[in-house]
Biotite code that builds the C-alpha atoms (Angstrom):
import biotite.structure as struc

atoms = struc.array([
    struc.Atom([124.626, 21.552, 80.737], chain_id="A", res_id=1, res_name="MET", atom_name="CA", element="C"),
    struc.Atom([125.073, 24.963, 79.614], chain_id="A", res_id=2, res_name="PRO", atom_name="CA", element="C"),
    struc.Atom([125.080, 26.709, 83.496], chain_id="A", res_id=3, res_name="TRP", atom_name="CA", element="C"),
    struc.Atom([128.079, 25.143, 84.327], chain_id="A", res_id=4, res_name="SER", atom_name="CA", element="C"),
    struc.Atom([132.003, 25.012, 83.848], chain_id="A", res_id=5, res_name="GLU", atom_name="CA", element="C"),
    struc.Atom([133.092, 21.373, 84.547], chain_id="A", res_id=6, res_name="GLY", atom_name="CA", element="C"),
    struc.Atom([131.005, 19.827, 87.088], chain_id="A", res_id=7, res_name="GLU", atom_name="CA", element="C"),
    struc.Atom([130.846, 23.202, 88.964], chain_id="A", res_id=8, res_name="VAL", atom_name="CA", element="C"),
    struc.Atom([127.557, 25.316, 88.685], chain_id="A", res_id=9, res_name="THR", atom_name="CA", element="C"),
    struc.Atom([128.415, 28.634, 88.025], chain_id="A", res_id=10, res_name="VAL", atom_name="CA", element="C"),
    struc.Atom([126.384, 31.831, 88.479], chain_id="A", res_id=11, res_name="THR", atom_name="CA", element="C"),
    struc.Atom([124.672, 33.237, 85.330], chain_id="A", res_id=12, res_name="VAL", atom_name="CA", element="C"),
    struc.Atom([126.242, 36.630, 83.952], chain_id="A", res_id=13, res_name="ASN", atom_name="CA", element="C"),
    struc.Atom([125.652, 38.522, 80.701], chain_id="A", res_id=14, res_name="SER", atom_name="CA", element="C"),
    struc.Atom([128.689, 37.051, 79.274], chain_id="A", res_id=15, res_name="ARG", atom_name="CA", element="C"),
    struc.Atom([127.590, 33.476, 80.344], chain_id="A", res_id=16, res_name="ARG", atom_name="CA", element="C"),
    struc.Atom([123.942, 33.932, 79.126], chain_id="A", res_id=17, res_name="TYR", atom_name="CA", element="C"),
    struc.Atom([125.006, 35.276, 75.666], chain_id="A", res_id=18, res_name="CYS", atom_name="CA", element="C"),
    struc.Atom([127.491, 32.581, 75.241], chain_id="A", res_id=19, res_name="ALA", atom_name="CA", element="C"),
    struc.Atom([124.078, 29.770, 76.371], chain_id="A", res_id=20, res_name="VAL", atom_name="CA", element="C"),
    struc.Atom([122.070, 31.534, 73.480], chain_id="A", res_id=21, res_name="LEU", atom_name="CA", element="C"),
    struc.Atom([124.515, 31.723, 71.266], chain_id="A", res_id=22, res_name="GLU", atom_name="CA", element="C"),
    struc.Atom([125.988, 28.342, 71.894], chain_id="A", res_id=23, res_name="ASN", atom_name="CA", element="C"),
    struc.Atom([123.542, 26.046, 72.818], chain_id="A", res_id=24, res_name="PHE", atom_name="CA", element="C"),
    struc.Atom([119.884, 27.950, 72.934], chain_id="A", res_id=25, res_name="LEU", atom_name="CA", element="C"),
    struc.Atom([120.215, 28.923, 69.409], chain_id="A", res_id=26, res_name="ARG", atom_name="CA", element="C"),
    struc.Atom([121.347, 25.533, 67.833], chain_id="A", res_id=27, res_name="GLN", atom_name="CA", element="C"),
    struc.Atom([117.970, 23.711, 69.899], chain_id="A", res_id=28, res_name="LYS", atom_name="CA", element="C"),
    struc.Atom([115.361, 26.497, 68.708], chain_id="A", res_id=29, res_name="ILE", atom_name="CA", element="C"),
    struc.Atom([116.595, 25.870, 64.940], chain_id="A", res_id=30, res_name="GLU", atom_name="CA", element="C"),
    struc.Atom([116.333, 22.185, 65.487], chain_id="A", res_id=31, res_name="GLU", atom_name="CA", element="C"),
    struc.Atom([112.891, 22.641, 67.098], chain_id="A", res_id=32, res_name="TYR", atom_name="CA", element="C"),
    struc.Atom([111.404, 24.668, 64.661], chain_id="A", res_id=33, res_name="ALA", atom_name="CA", element="C"),
    struc.Atom([112.721, 22.488, 62.116], chain_id="A", res_id=34, res_name="GLU", atom_name="CA", element="C"),
    struc.Atom([111.296, 19.503, 63.287], chain_id="A", res_id=35, res_name="GLU", atom_name="CA", element="C"),
    struc.Atom([107.879, 21.097, 63.846], chain_id="A", res_id=36, res_name="HIS", atom_name="CA", element="C"),
    struc.Atom([107.841, 23.457, 60.834], chain_id="A", res_id=37, res_name="ASN", atom_name="CA", element="C"),
    struc.Atom([107.686, 26.503, 62.957], chain_id="A", res_id=38, res_name="LEU", atom_name="CA", element="C"),
    struc.Atom([108.524, 30.186, 61.500], chain_id="A", res_id=39, res_name="GLU", atom_name="CA", element="C"),
    struc.Atom([111.080, 32.396, 63.770], chain_id="A", res_id=40, res_name="ASP", atom_name="CA", element="C"),
    struc.Atom([109.907, 32.446, 67.339], chain_id="A", res_id=41, res_name="PHE", atom_name="CA", element="C"),
    struc.Atom([111.944, 33.624, 70.119], chain_id="A", res_id=42, res_name="TRP", atom_name="CA", element="C"),
    struc.Atom([112.199, 33.715, 73.807], chain_id="A", res_id=43, res_name="PHE", atom_name="CA", element="C"),
    struc.Atom([112.916, 36.730, 76.378], chain_id="A", res_id=44, res_name="ARG", atom_name="CA", element="C"),
    struc.Atom([112.617, 36.881, 80.026], chain_id="A", res_id=45, res_name="TRP", atom_name="CA", element="C"),
    struc.Atom([113.248, 40.485, 82.477], chain_id="A", res_id=46, res_name="SER", atom_name="CA", element="C"),
    struc.Atom([115.547, 38.864, 84.669], chain_id="A", res_id=47, res_name="CYS", atom_name="CA", element="C"),
    struc.Atom([118.983, 40.648, 85.679], chain_id="A", res_id=48, res_name="ARG", atom_name="CA", element="C"),
    struc.Atom([121.524, 38.758, 82.746], chain_id="A", res_id=49, res_name="PRO", atom_name="CA", element="C"),
    struc.Atom([118.630, 39.062, 79.849], chain_id="A", res_id=50, res_name="HIS", atom_name="CA", element="C"),
    struc.Atom([118.545, 43.202, 80.749], chain_id="A", res_id=51, res_name="CYS", atom_name="CA", element="C"),
    struc.Atom([122.362, 43.894, 80.239], chain_id="A", res_id=52, res_name="THR", atom_name="CA", element="C"),
    struc.Atom([123.528, 45.853, 77.089], chain_id="A", res_id=53, res_name="SER", atom_name="CA", element="C"),
    struc.Atom([125.076, 42.750, 75.869], chain_id="A", res_id=54, res_name="SER", atom_name="CA", element="C"),
    struc.Atom([122.102, 40.320, 76.237], chain_id="A", res_id=55, res_name="GLY", atom_name="CA", element="C"),
    struc.Atom([119.415, 43.263, 74.520], chain_id="A", res_id=56, res_name="ARG", atom_name="CA", element="C"),
    struc.Atom([122.014, 43.776, 71.882], chain_id="A", res_id=57, res_name="ASN", atom_name="CA", element="C"),
    struc.Atom([122.095, 39.953, 71.671], chain_id="A", res_id=58, res_name="PHE", atom_name="CA", element="C"),
    struc.Atom([117.977, 39.766, 71.587], chain_id="A", res_id=59, res_name="GLU", atom_name="CA", element="C"),
    struc.Atom([118.074, 42.693, 68.873], chain_id="A", res_id=60, res_name="ASP", atom_name="CA", element="C"),
    struc.Atom([118.174, 40.330, 65.524], chain_id="A", res_id=61, res_name="VAL", atom_name="CA", element="C"),
    struc.Atom([116.030, 40.469, 62.797], chain_id="A", res_id=62, res_name="PRO", atom_name="CA", element="C"),
    struc.Atom([112.911, 38.541, 62.663], chain_id="A", res_id=63, res_name="VAL", atom_name="CA", element="C"),
    struc.Atom([111.329, 38.258, 59.387], chain_id="A", res_id=64, res_name="PRO", atom_name="CA", element="C"),
    struc.Atom([107.919, 37.275, 60.579], chain_id="A", res_id=65, res_name="SER", atom_name="CA", element="C"),
    struc.Atom([108.374, 40.413, 63.227], chain_id="A", res_id=66, res_name="GLY", atom_name="CA", element="C"),
    struc.Atom([108.949, 40.993, 66.542], chain_id="A", res_id=67, res_name="LEU", atom_name="CA", element="C"),
    struc.Atom([106.767, 41.789, 69.493], chain_id="A", res_id=68, res_name="PHE", atom_name="CA", element="C"),
    struc.Atom([107.282, 41.909, 73.031], chain_id="A", res_id=69, res_name="THR", atom_name="CA", element="C"),
    struc.Atom([105.126, 39.614, 76.104], chain_id="A", res_id=70, res_name="LEU", atom_name="CA", element="C"),
    struc.Atom([106.525, 40.741, 79.505], chain_id="A", res_id=71, res_name="LEU", atom_name="CA", element="C"),
    struc.Atom([106.590, 38.159, 81.874], chain_id="A", res_id=72, res_name="TRP", atom_name="CA", element="C"),
    struc.Atom([107.163, 37.865, 85.060], chain_id="A", res_id=73, res_name="PRO", atom_name="CA", element="C"),
    struc.Atom([110.957, 37.139, 86.285], chain_id="A", res_id=74, res_name="PRO", atom_name="CA", element="C"),
    struc.Atom([111.404, 33.964, 88.272], chain_id="A", res_id=75, res_name="ARG", atom_name="CA", element="C"),
    struc.Atom([107.460, 33.076, 88.065], chain_id="A", res_id=76, res_name="SER", atom_name="CA", element="C"),
    struc.Atom([107.086, 30.581, 85.080], chain_id="A", res_id=77, res_name="PRO", atom_name="CA", element="C"),
    struc.Atom([104.197, 29.188, 87.389], chain_id="A", res_id=78, res_name="HIS", atom_name="CA", element="C"),
    struc.Atom([102.512, 32.508, 86.756], chain_id="A", res_id=79, res_name="LEU", atom_name="CA", element="C"),
    struc.Atom([100.403, 32.984, 83.626], chain_id="A", res_id=80, res_name="SER", atom_name="CA", element="C"),
    struc.Atom([100.433, 36.378, 82.032], chain_id="A", res_id=81, res_name="LEU", atom_name="CA", element="C"),
    struc.Atom([96.824, 37.199, 83.075], chain_id="A", res_id=82, res_name="ARG", atom_name="CA", element="C"),
    struc.Atom([97.658, 35.750, 86.526], chain_id="A", res_id=83, res_name="GLY", atom_name="CA", element="C"),
    struc.Atom([100.763, 37.505, 87.026], chain_id="A", res_id=84, res_name="SER", atom_name="CA", element="C"),
    struc.Atom([99.148, 40.844, 86.135], chain_id="A", res_id=85, res_name="LYS", atom_name="CA", element="C"),
    struc.Atom([95.996, 39.907, 88.399], chain_id="A", res_id=86, res_name="TYR", atom_name="CA", element="C"),
    struc.Atom([98.730, 39.418, 91.411], chain_id="A", res_id=87, res_name="LEU", atom_name="CA", element="C"),
    struc.Atom([100.942, 42.625, 90.775], chain_id="A", res_id=88, res_name="LYS", atom_name="CA", element="C"),
    struc.Atom([97.245, 45.123, 90.759], chain_id="A", res_id=89, res_name="ASP", atom_name="CA", element="C"),
    struc.Atom([96.488, 43.530, 93.831], chain_id="A", res_id=90, res_name="LYS", atom_name="CA", element="C"),
    struc.Atom([99.601, 43.877, 95.860], chain_id="A", res_id=91, res_name="VAL", atom_name="CA", element="C"),
    struc.Atom([100.662, 46.864, 94.250], chain_id="A", res_id=92, res_name="SER", atom_name="CA", element="C"),
    struc.Atom([97.501, 48.522, 95.066], chain_id="A", res_id=93, res_name="ASN", atom_name="CA", element="C"),
    struc.Atom([98.135, 47.824, 98.786], chain_id="A", res_id=94, res_name="ARG", atom_name="CA", element="C"),
    struc.Atom([101.592, 49.322, 99.263], chain_id="A", res_id=95, res_name="HIS", atom_name="CA", element="C"),
    struc.Atom([102.887, 46.026, 101.819], chain_id="A", res_id=96, res_name="PRO", atom_name="CA", element="C"),
    struc.Atom([105.950, 47.589, 103.954], chain_id="A", res_id=97, res_name="ARG", atom_name="CA", element="C"),
    struc.Atom([106.841, 44.049, 105.546], chain_id="A", res_id=98, res_name="SER", atom_name="CA", element="C"),
    struc.Atom([106.733, 40.543, 104.572], chain_id="A", res_id=99, res_name="LEU", atom_name="CA", element="C"),
    struc.Atom([103.627, 39.618, 106.573], chain_id="A", res_id=100, res_name="ASP", atom_name="CA", element="C"),
    struc.Atom([101.761, 42.556, 104.631], chain_id="A", res_id=101, res_name="ARG", atom_name="CA", element="C"),
    struc.Atom([102.537, 41.207, 101.475], chain_id="A", res_id=102, res_name="LEU", atom_name="CA", element="C"),
    struc.Atom([101.515, 37.659, 102.064], chain_id="A", res_id=103, res_name="LYS", atom_name="CA", element="C"),
    struc.Atom([98.435, 39.411, 103.623], chain_id="A", res_id=104, res_name="GLU", atom_name="CA", element="C"),
    struc.Atom([97.883, 41.162, 99.952], chain_id="A", res_id=105, res_name="ALA", atom_name="CA", element="C"),
    struc.Atom([98.291, 37.654, 98.330], chain_id="A", res_id=106, res_name="ILE", atom_name="CA", element="C"),
    struc.Atom([96.154, 36.296, 99.961], chain_id="A", res_id=107, res_name="GLN", atom_name="CA", element="C"),
])
């Protein structure tokens, strides 16, 4: 498992994140692309380990087909881009100042 050392689950920091990208994810993506005859592709989220300078440097690799960014809400894989934008616009227009107000804005 990439997010553990031995039998112990560990916190993801920039060093571990880059190690997983290099030693685990890159290989899996290459295998998947080869199996499905896909051109280059890359995924990136905006969570803390992904935003460190070492994480960004790792991601700055040349991509023959071009590189584009699709912002995706961190820790919200269940929201689509459209749903995330709708929710963000709805909530941020109200400027909730408490958890109860935030819940009201979301509903």
